[in-house]
N, CA, C and O atoms as CSV, one atom per row, in Angstrom:
chain,resi,resn,atom,element,x,y,z
A,1,MET,N,N,-11.170,-10.597,216.968
A,1,MET,CA,C,-11.831,-11.316,217.684
A,1,MET,C,C,-12.059,-10.896,219.307
A,1,MET,O,O,-11.343,-10.222,220.047
A,2,GLY,N,N,-13.442,-11.619,219.573
A,2,GLY,CA,C,-14.126,-11.266,220.846
A,2,GLY,C,C,-13.299,-11.974,222.017
A,2,GLY,O,O,-12.399,-12.775,221.764
A,3,LEU,N,N,-13.586,-11.700,223.028
A,3,LEU,CA,C,-13.256,-11.863,224.210
A,3,LEU,C,C,-14.008,-13.955,224.754
A,3,LEU,O,O,-14.897,-14.149,225.582
A,4,ILE,N,N,-13.328,-14.980,224.027
A,4,ILE,CA,C,-14.167,-16.417,224.752
A,4,ILE,C,C,-13.919,-16.019,225.674
A,4,ILE,O,O,-12.957,-15.283,225.895
A,5,VAL,N,N,-15.056,-16.557,226.780
A,5,VAL,CA,C,-15.462,-16.347,227.443
A,5,VAL,C,C,-15.456,-17.991,228.512
A,5,VAL,O,O,-15.871,-18.113,229.664
A,6,ASN,N,N,-14.919,-18.915,227.732
A,6,ASN,CA,C,-15.280,-20.245,228.184
A,6,ASN,C,C,-14.126,-21.048,227.495
A,6,ASN,O,O,-14.675,-21.657,226.576
A,7,ALA,N,N,-12.328,-21.440,227.503
A,7,ALA,CA,C,-11.624,-21.525,226.644
A,7,ALA,C,C,-11.980,-23.266,226.634
A,7,ALA,O,O,-11.832,-23.860,225.566
A,8,ASP,N,N,-12.538,-24.179,228.099
A,8,ASP,CA,C,-13.000,-25.583,227.975
A,8,ASP,C,C,-14.627,-24.898,227.548
A,8,ASP,O,O,-15.123,-23.897,228.066
A,9,ARG,N,N,-15.061,-25.499,226.793
A,9,ARG,CA,C,-16.666,-25.173,225.999
A,9,ARG,C,C,-17.461,-26.537,226.190
A,9,ARG,O,O,-18.484,-26.726,225.531
A,10,THR,N,N,-16.909,-27.662,227.253
A,10,THR,CA,C,-17.052,-28.888,226.901
A,10,THR,C,C,-17.559,-29.198,228.024
A,10,THR,O,O,-17.181,-28.282,228.754
A,11,ASN,N,N,-18.281,-30.020,228.745
A,11,ASN,CA,C,-18.322,-30.636,229.769
A,11,ASN,C,C,-19.427,-29.376,230.808
A,11,ASN,O,O,-18.948,-29.295,231.940
A,12,PRO,N,N,-20.122,-28.878,230.718
A,12,PRO,CA,C,-20.952,-27.929,231.863
A,12,PRO,C,C,-21.008,-28.440,232.887
A,12,PRO,O,O,-20.884,-29.665,232.907
A,13,ARG,N,N,-21.156,-27.923,233.778
A,13,ARG,CA,C,-21.585,-28.490,235.263
A,13,ARG,C,C,-22.979,-29.284,234.936
A,13,ARG,O,O,-23.319,-29.592,233.794
A,14,PRO,N,N,-23.662,-29.539,236.013
A,14,PRO,CA,C,-25.269,-29.706,236.065
A,14,PRO,C,C,-25.384,-28.697,236.249
A,14,PRO,O,O,-24.679,-27.787,236.684
A,15,VAL,N,N,-27.284,-28.926,235.565
A,15,VAL,CA,C,-28.297,-27.997,235.595
A,15,VAL,C,C,-28.052,-27.182,236.620
A,15,VAL,O,O,-27.587,-27.743,237.612
A,16,PRO,N,N,-28.235,-25.935,236.693
A,16,PRO,CA,C,-28.848,-25.409,237.929
A,16,PRO,C,C,-30.295,-25.014,237.901
A,16,PRO,O,O,-30.576,-24.506,236.816
A,17,ALA,N,N,-31.522,-25.093,238.909
A,17,ALA,CA,C,-32.860,-25.447,238.749
A,17,ALA,C,C,-32.590,-23.263,238.663
A,17,ALA,O,O,-32.947,-22.992,237.517
A,18,LEU,N,N,-32.343,-22.485,239.072
A,18,LEU,CA,C,-32.284,-21.031,238.708
A,18,LEU,C,C,-31.097,-20.397,237.941
A,18,LEU,O,O,-29.942,-20.699,238.238
A,19,ILE,N,N,-31.356,-19.607,237.055
A,19,ILE,CA,C,-29.788,-18.550,236.761
A,19,ILE,C,C,-30.472,-17.661,236.819
A,19,ILE,O,O,-31.698,-17.570,236.757
A,20,ASP,N,N,-29.509,-16.776,236.973
A,20,ASP,CA,C,-29.514,-15.544,237.477
A,20,ASP,C,C,-31.182,-14.996,237.908
A,20,ASP,O,O,-31.810,-14.042,237.447
A,21,GLY,N,N,-31.566,-15.951,238.908
A,21,GLY,CA,C,-32.496,-15.780,239.422
A,21,GLY,C,C,-33.979,-16.028,238.739
A,21,GLY,O,O,-35.105,-15.725,239.132
A,22,ALA,N,N,-33.540,-16.666,237.624
A,22,ALA,CA,C,-34.772,-17.024,236.524
A,22,ALA,C,C,-34.990,-18.413,237.050
A,22,ALA,O,O,-34.083,-18.828,237.772
A,23,GLN,N,N,-36.350,-19.491,236.766
A,23,GLN,CA,C,-36.521,-20.273,236.627
A,23,GLN,C,C,-35.606,-21.684,234.996
A,23,GLN,O,O,-36.134,-21.487,233.902
A,24,VAL,N,N,-34.622,-22.673,234.989
A,24,VAL,CA,C,-34.437,-22.650,233.725
A,24,VAL,C,C,-35.685,-23.642,233.071
A,24,VAL,O,O,-36.292,-24.622,233.504
A,25,LEU,N,N,-35.722,-23.043,232.101
A,25,LEU,CA,C,-36.831,-24.061,231.136
A,25,LEU,C,C,-36.678,-25.182,230.652
A,25,LEU,O,O,-37.246,-26.250,230.878
A,26,ARG,N,N,-35.462,-24.745,229.609
A,26,ARG,CA,C,-34.924,-25.757,228.908
A,26,ARG,C,C,-33.802,-25.259,228.356
A,26,ARG,O,O,-33.618,-24.043,228.300
A,27,VAL,N,N,-32.810,-26.264,227.826
A,27,VAL,CA,C,-31.291,-26.087,228.290
A,27,VAL,C,C,-30.708,-27.143,226.600
A,27,VAL,O,O,-31.274,-28.086,226.047
A,28,ALA,N,N,-29.095,-26.254,226.171
A,28,ALA,CA,C,-28.810,-27.045,225.535
A,28,ALA,C,C,-27.237,-26.427,225.359
A,28,ALA,O,O,-26.809,-25.295,225.135
A,29,GLU,N,N,-26.549,-27.846,225.591
A,29,GLU,CA,C,-25.014,-27.986,225.253
A,29,GLU,C,C,-24.409,-27.537,224.030
A,29,GLU,O,O,-23.988,-28.421,223.283
A,30,ILE,N,N,-24.293,-26.447,223.710
A,30,ILE,CA,C,-23.888,-25.951,222.498
A,30,ILE,C,C,-21.981,-26.258,221.696
A,30,ILE,O,O,-21.623,-26.421,220.530
A,31,GLY,N,N,-21.089,-26.205,223.202
A,31,GLY,CA,C,-19.595,-26.480,222.955
A,31,GLY,C,C,-19.245,-26.629,222.195
A,31,GLY,O,O,-18.133,-26.162,221.946
A,32,ASP,N,N,-20.097,-27.565,221.058
A,32,ASP,CA,C,-19.283,-28.225,219.918
A,32,ASP,C,C,-19.829,-27.690,218.820
A,32,ASP,O,O,-19.429,-28.054,217.714
A,33,LEU,N,N,-21.116,-26.469,218.991
A,33,LEU,CA,C,-21.616,-25.262,218.194
A,33,LEU,C,C,-20.701,-24.192,217.456
A,33,LEU,O,O,-19.885,-23.613,218.173
A,34,ALA,N,N,-20.730,-23.946,216.456
A,34,ALA,CA,C,-19.997,-22.554,215.578
A,34,ALA,C,C,-21.429,-22.272,215.675
A,34,ALA,O,O,-22.398,-23.012,215.503
A,35,PRO,N,N,-21.293,-20.222,216.194
A,35,PRO,CA,C,-22.147,-19.623,215.213
A,35,PRO,C,C,-22.036,-19.469,214.265
A,35,PRO,O,O,-20.988,-19.731,213.673
A,36,ILE,N,N,-23.199,-18.914,213.645
A,36,ILE,CA,C,-23.149,-18.818,211.774
A,36,ILE,C,C,-22.443,-17.446,211.804
A,36,ILE,O,O,-21.646,-17.356,210.870
A,37,GLY,N,N,-22.504,-16.059,212.797
A,37,GLY,CA,C,-22.454,-15.442,212.030
A,37,GLY,C,C,-23.205,-14.695,211.977
A,37,GLY,O,O,-22.874,-13.703,211.327
A,38,ARG,N,N,-24.568,-14.686,212.566
A,38,ARG,CA,C,-25.514,-13.524,212.377
A,38,ARG,C,C,-26.089,-13.135,213.000
A,38,ARG,O,O,-27.259,-12.828,212.771
A,39,THR,N,N,-25.214,-12.921,214.547
A,39,THR,CA,C,-25.147,-11.907,215.847
A,39,THR,C,C,-24.072,-11.928,216.417
A,39,THR,O,O,-23.206,-12.800,216.496
A,40,ARG,N,N,-24.192,-10.458,217.007
A,40,ARG,CA,C,-22.966,-10.248,218.006
A,40,ARG,C,C,-23.203,-10.163,218.768
A,40,ARG,O,O,-24.119,-9.341,218.744
A,41,HIS,N,N,-22.976,-10.575,220.043
A,41,HIS,CA,C,-23.075,-10.098,221.412
A,41,HIS,C,C,-21.961,-9.556,221.929
A,41,HIS,O,O,-20.852,-10.088,221.876
A,42,THR,N,N,-22.265,-8.273,222.547
A,42,THR,CA,C,-21.012,-7.572,223.468
A,42,THR,C,C,-21.556,-7.612,224.988
A,42,THR,O,O,-22.741,-7.880,225.189
A,43,VAL,N,N,-20.717,-7.355,226.004
A,43,VAL,CA,C,-20.823,-6.790,226.791
A,43,VAL,C,C,-19.039,-6.137,227.439
A,43,VAL,O,O,-17.857,-6.442,227.593
A,44,ALA,N,N,-20.524,-4.584,227.682
A,44,ALA,CA,C,-19.406,-3.412,228.170
A,44,ALA,C,C,-18.556,-3.006,226.813
A,44,ALA,O,O,-17.358,-2.761,226.945
A,45,GLY,N,N,-19.255,-2.926,225.329
A,45,GLY,CA,C,-18.176,-2.925,224.643
A,45,GLY,C,C,-17.127,-3.975,223.887
A,45,GLY,O,O,-16.211,-3.530,223.196
A,46,THR,N,N,-17.303,-5.183,224.045
A,46,THR,CA,C,-16.638,-6.269,223.872
A,46,THR,C,C,-17.321,-7.138,223.450
A,46,THR,O,O,-18.327,-7.579,224.006
A,47,VAL,N,N,-16.742,-7.587,222.148
A,47,VAL,CA,C,-17.537,-8.996,221.628
A,47,VAL,C,C,-17.014,-9.969,222.736
A,47,VAL,O,O,-15.908,-9.874,223.269
A,48,VAL,N,N,-18.361,-11.320,223.124
A,48,VAL,CA,C,-17.950,-12.138,222.951
A,48,VAL,C,C,-18.632,-13.163,222.704
A,48,VAL,O,O,-19.772,-13.189,222.241
A,49,ASP,N,N,-17.742,-14.335,223.099
A,49,ASP,CA,C,-18.377,-15.510,222.343
A,49,ASP,C,C,-17.931,-17.138,222.799
A,49,ASP,O,O,-18.321,-17.400,223.937
A,50,GLY,N,N,-17.522,-17.758,222.423
A,50,GLY,CA,C,-17.118,-19.422,222.660
A,50,GLY,C,C,-18.318,-19.534,224.389
A,50,GLY,O,O,-18.058,-19.296,225.569
A,51,PHE,N,N,-19.244,-19.876,223.876
A,51,PHE,CA,C,-20.720,-20.030,224.921
A,51,PHE,C,C,-20.882,-21.716,224.900
A,51,PHE,O,O,-21.379,-22.475,224.068
A,52,ALA,N,N,-20.166,-21.962,226.331
A,52,ALA,CA,C,-20.948,-23.260,226.291
A,52,ALA,C,C,-21.920,-23.971,226.364
A,52,ALA,O,O,-21.816,-25.167,226.094
A,53,ALA,N,N,-23.293,-23.333,226.805
A,53,ALA,CA,C,-24.852,-24.188,226.994
A,53,ALA,C,C,-25.357,-22.431,226.773
A,53,ALA,O,O,-24.609,-21.454,226.789
A,54,LEU,N,N,-26.907,-22.455,226.567
A,54,LEU,CA,C,-28.158,-22.240,226.313
A,54,LEU,C,C,-28.838,-22.087,227.427
A,54,LEU,O,O,-29.221,-23.199,227.789
A,55,ALA,N,N,-29.188,-21.238,228.173
A,55,ALA,CA,C,-30.398,-21.969,228.629
A,55,ALA,C,C,-31.501,-20.536,228.772
A,55,ALA,O,O,-31.262,-19.342,228.952
A,56,ILE,N,N,-33.142,-21.527,228.545
A,56,ILE,CA,C,-34.134,-20.502,227.879
A,56,ILE,C,C,-35.231,-20.372,229.247
A,56,ILE,O,O,-36.150,-21.156,229.486
A,57,ALA,N,N,-34.868,-19.210,230.017
A,57,ALA,CA,C,-35.786,-19.220,231.333
A,57,ALA,C,C,-36.498,-18.283,231.471
A,57,ALA,O,O,-36.651,-17.365,230.666
A,58,ARG,N,N,-37.138,-18.451,232.770
A,58,ARG,CA,C,-38.485,-16.954,233.079
A,58,ARG,C,C,-38.395,-16.756,234.388
A,58,ARG,O,O,-38.420,-17.647,235.237
A,59,TYR,N,N,-38.274,-15.427,234.612
A,59,TYR,CA,C,-38.911,-15.163,235.541
A,59,TYR,C,C,-39.661,-14.922,236.627
A,59,TYR,O,O,-40.305,-13.915,236.332
A,60,ASP,N,N,-40.058,-15.381,238.102
A,60,ASP,CA,C,-41.366,-15.197,238.652
A,60,ASP,C,C,-41.943,-14.227,238.477
A,60,ASP,O,O,-41.542,-13.193,239.011
A,61,GLY,N,N,-43.210,-14.234,237.574
A,61,GLY,CA,C,-44.763,-13.312,237.192
A,61,GLY,C,C,-43.525,-12.971,235.564
A,61,GLY,O,O,-43.053,-11.925,236.010
A,62,GLY,N,N,-43.003,-13.098,234.563
A,62,GLY,CA,C,-42.852,-13.132,233.527
A,62,GLY,C,C,-43.526,-13.283,232.943
A,62,GLY,O,O,-44.470,-13.825,233.518
A,63,ASP,N,N,-43.770,-13.042,231.486
A,63,ASP,CA,C,-44.830,-13.606,230.337
A,63,ASP,C,C,-43.475,-13.873,229.354
A,63,ASP,O,O,-43.623,-14.544,228.332
A,64,GLY,N,N,-42.445,-13.441,229.628
A,64,GLY,CA,C,-41.314,-14.033,228.479
A,64,GLY,C,C,-40.569,-14.981,228.333
A,64,GLY,O,O,-40.762,-15.940,229.080
A,65,ALA,N,N,-39.495,-15.055,227.363
A,65,ALA,CA,C,-38.365,-15.823,228.557
A,65,ALA,C,C,-37.688,-15.345,227.474
A,65,ALA,O,O,-37.946,-14.814,226.393
A,66,TYR,N,N,-36.685,-15.721,228.140
A,66,TYR,CA,C,-35.115,-15.319,228.290
A,66,TYR,C,C,-34.154,-16.722,228.012
A,66,TYR,O,O,-33.874,-17.777,228.582
A,67,LEU,N,N,-33.849,-15.995,226.741
A,67,LEU,CA,C,-32.345,-17.340,226.619
A,67,LEU,C,C,-31.205,-16.973,226.591
A,67,LEU,O,O,-30.683,-16.724,225.504
A,68,PHE,N,N,-30.460,-16.830,227.855
A,68,PHE,CA,C,-29.108,-17.329,228.536
A,68,PHE,C,C,-28.095,-17.565,227.614
A,68,PHE,O,O,-28.590,-18.369,226.824
A,69,TYR,N,N,-26.875,-17.302,227.243
A,69,TYR,CA,C,-26.019,-17.598,226.903
A,69,TYR,C,C,-24.840,-18.042,227.961
A,69,TYR,O,O,-24.813,-17.392,229.006
A,70,CYS,N,N,-24.238,-18.685,227.858
A,70,CYS,CA,C,-23.842,-18.886,229.454
A,70,CYS,C,C,-22.448,-19.923,229.287
A,70,CYS,O,O,-22.188,-20.701,228.369
A,71,ASP,N,N,-21.590,-19.585,230.669
A,71,ASP,CA,C,-20.665,-20.490,230.053
A,71,ASP,C,C,-20.593,-21.782,230.896
A,71,ASP,O,O,-21.654,-22.278,231.275
A,72,ALA,N,N,-19.040,-22.546,231.318
A,72,ALA,CA,C,-19.792,-23.919,231.688
A,72,ALA,C,C,-19.985,-24.070,232.591
A,72,ALA,O,O,-20.339,-25.227,232.818
A,73,GLU,N,N,-19.944,-23.343,233.527
A,73,GLU,CA,C,-19.981,-22.856,235.029
A,73,GLU,C,C,-21.570,-22.590,235.000
A,73,GLU,O,O,-22.008,-22.671,236.148
A,74,TRP,N,N,-22.590,-22.294,234.041
A,74,TRP,CA,C,-23.607,-21.821,234.140
A,74,TRP,C,C,-23.896,-20.524,234.311
A,74,TRP,O,O,-24.985,-20.218,234.795
A,75,ASN,N,N,-23.147,-19.738,234.012
A,75,ASN,CA,C,-22.912,-17.597,234.403
A,75,ASN,C,C,-23.573,-17.127,233.404
A,75,ASN,O,O,-23.156,-17.246,232.252
A,76,CYS,N,N,-24.841,-16.453,233.746
A,76,CYS,CA,C,-24.931,-16.067,232.166
A,76,CYS,C,C,-24.271,-15.079,231.399
A,76,CYS,O,O,-24.170,-13.961,231.906
A,77,VAL,N,N,-23.905,-15.235,230.520
A,77,VAL,CA,C,-22.829,-14.395,229.326
A,77,VAL,C,C,-23.661,-12.918,229.082
A,77,VAL,O,O,-23.319,-11.788,229.430
A,78,THR,N,N,-25.107,-13.447,228.218
A,78,THR,CA,C,-25.460,-12.427,228.079
A,78,THR,C,C,-26.693,-12.900,227.630
A,78,THR,O,O,-26.709,-14.127,227.729
A,79,ASP,N,N,-27.813,-12.416,227.144
A,79,ASP,CA,C,-28.809,-12.466,227.029
A,79,ASP,C,C,-30.061,-11.584,226.070
A,79,ASP,O,O,-30.131,-10.376,225.846
A,80,THR,N,N,-31.035,-12.777,225.599
A,80,THR,CA,C,-32.255,-11.745,224.614
A,80,THR,C,C,-33.176,-12.285,225.416
A,80,THR,O,O,-33.018,-13.187,226.239
A,81,TYR,N,N,-34.454,-11.509,225.052
A,81,TYR,CA,C,-35.418,-11.688,225.273
A,81,TYR,C,C,-36.458,-11.937,224.491
A,81,TYR,O,O,-36.413,-11.361,223.404
A,82,HIS,N,N,-37.628,-12.788,224.745
A,82,HIS,CA,C,-38.141,-13.032,223.499
A,82,HIS,C,C,-39.964,-13.239,224.265
A,82,HIS,O,O,-40.562,-13.275,225.340
A,83,SER,N,N,-40.123,-13.303,223.099
A,83,SER,CA,C,-42.556,-13.669,223.893
A,83,SER,C,C,-42.139,-14.511,224.516
A,83,SER,O,O,-41.818,-14.280,225.682
A,84,ASP,N,N,-41.947,-16.181,223.796
A,84,ASP,CA,C,-41.948,-17.145,224.682
A,84,ASP,C,C,-40.806,-18.125,224.475
A,84,ASP,O,O,-39.618,-17.804,224.496
A,85,ILE,N,N,-41.249,-19.279,224.285
A,85,ILE,CA,C,-40.023,-20.650,224.357
A,85,ILE,C,C,-39.597,-20.518,223.110
A,85,ILE,O,O,-38.412,-20.323,222.837
A,86,ALA,N,N,-40.558,-20.616,222.220
A,86,ALA,CA,C,-40.661,-20.881,220.749
A,86,ALA,C,C,-40.033,-19.742,219.839
A,86,ALA,O,O,-39.541,-19.824,218.714
A,87,ALA,N,N,-40.149,-19.007,220.408
A,87,ALA,CA,C,-39.080,-17.492,219.707
A,87,ALA,C,C,-37.858,-17.652,220.446
A,87,ALA,O,O,-37.011,-17.161,219.700
A,88,ALA,N,N,-37.428,-17.955,221.221
A,88,ALA,CA,C,-36.151,-18.052,221.504
A,88,ALA,C,C,-35.356,-19.022,221.322
A,88,ALA,O,O,-34.228,-18.791,220.885
A,89,ILE,N,N,-35.709,-20.138,221.573
A,89,ILE,CA,C,-35.408,-21.273,220.504
A,89,ILE,C,C,-35.339,-20.968,218.527
A,89,ILE,O,O,-34.385,-21.355,217.851
A,90,GLU,N,N,-35.914,-20.615,218.250
A,90,GLU,CA,C,-35.924,-19.845,217.009
A,90,GLU,C,C,-34.648,-19.008,216.812
A,90,GLU,O,O,-33.932,-19.074,215.813
A,91,GLN,N,N,-34.459,-18.273,217.795
A,91,GLN,CA,C,-33.251,-17.364,217.693
A,91,GLN,C,C,-32.140,-17.609,217.752
A,91,GLN,O,O,-31.178,-17.137,217.146
A,92,ALA,N,N,-32.295,-19.085,219.193
A,92,ALA,CA,C,-30.682,-19.813,218.872
A,92,ALA,C,C,-30.357,-20.189,218.015
A,92,ALA,O,O,-29.176,-20.004,217.721
A,93,GLU,N,N,-31.479,-21.151,216.863
A,93,GLU,CA,C,-31.354,-21.819,215.333
A,93,GLU,C,C,-30.799,-21.358,214.759
A,93,GLU,O,O,-29.861,-21.931,214.204
A,94,PHE,N,N,-31.162,-19.608,214.504
A,94,PHE,CA,C,-30.869,-18.398,213.519
A,94,PHE,C,C,-29.499,-18.794,213.860
A,94,PHE,O,O,-28.814,-19.605,213.236
A,95,GLU,N,N,-29.055,-17.921,215.269
A,95,GLU,CA,C,-27.504,-17.918,215.794
A,95,GLU,C,C,-26.711,-19.159,215.232
A,95,GLU,O,O,-25.913,-19.149,214.295
A,96,PHE,N,N,-26.954,-19.825,215.714
A,96,PHE,CA,C,-26.441,-21.569,215.692
A,96,PHE,C,C,-26.792,-22.700,214.892
A,96,PHE,O,O,-26.309,-23.826,215.007
A,97,GLY,N,N,-27.310,-22.482,214.405
A,97,GLY,CA,C,-28.088,-23.412,213.219
A,97,GLY,C,C,-28.577,-24.507,214.341
A,97,GLY,O,O,-28.423,-24.203,215.524
A,98,PRO,N,N,-29.225,-25.905,213.967
A,98,PRO,CA,C,-30.267,-26.872,214.684
A,98,PRO,C,C,-29.548,-27.189,215.801
A,98,PRO,O,O,-28.529,-27.862,215.951
A,99,VAL,N,N,-30.465,-26.407,216.796
A,99,VAL,CA,C,-29.705,-26.728,218.784
A,99,VAL,C,C,-31.090,-27.972,219.338
A,99,VAL,O,O,-32.252,-28.055,218.939
A,100,ARG,N,N,-30.433,-28.698,220.255
A,100,ARG,CA,C,-31.148,-29.331,220.373
A,100,ARG,C,C,-31.479,-29.052,222.166
A,100,ARG,O,O,-30.663,-29.238,223.068
A,101,PHE,N,N,-32.934,-28.555,222.320
A,101,PHE,CA,C,-33.188,-28.183,223.726
A,101,PHE,C,C,-33.583,-29.186,224.479
A,101,PHE,O,O,-34.233,-29.990,223.811
A,102,THR,N,N,-33.421,-29.615,226.054
A,102,THR,CA,C,-33.906,-30.605,226.636
A,102,THR,C,C,-34.346,-29.675,228.004
A,102,THR,O,O,-33.611,-28.759,228.371
A,103,THR,N,N,-35.704,-30.021,228.773
A,103,THR,CA,C,-35.916,-30.288,229.998
A,103,THR,C,C,-34.682,-30.240,231.064
A,103,THR,O,O,-33.865,-31.142,230.883
A,104,PRO,N,N,-34.483,-29.617,231.820
A,104,PRO,CA,C,-33.766,-29.913,232.625
A,104,PRO,C,C,-34.288,-31.296,233.785
A,104,PRO,O,O,-33.536,-31.661,234.689
């Protein structure tokens, strides 16, 4: 069993404009979605899961999009890099099934 990053995955705080210094472009609350099991995230060698939300963000001057896996406080626990927003959404759906992203 991995480290659960947030025991209460419901009701995340309001979406910030920036996460880890990157502009937030899309968000999805996923507290009620269980990962399908196709991907495993690790931080310092420990498997992490139990994410509350996903955010797609871009750093100033960047071309691609980061998919941030967040806790309920919108802290980025881990991330993946993608060529564009569509590819980040595709990765999220590969991991969690249908995910509904919105523009904050």
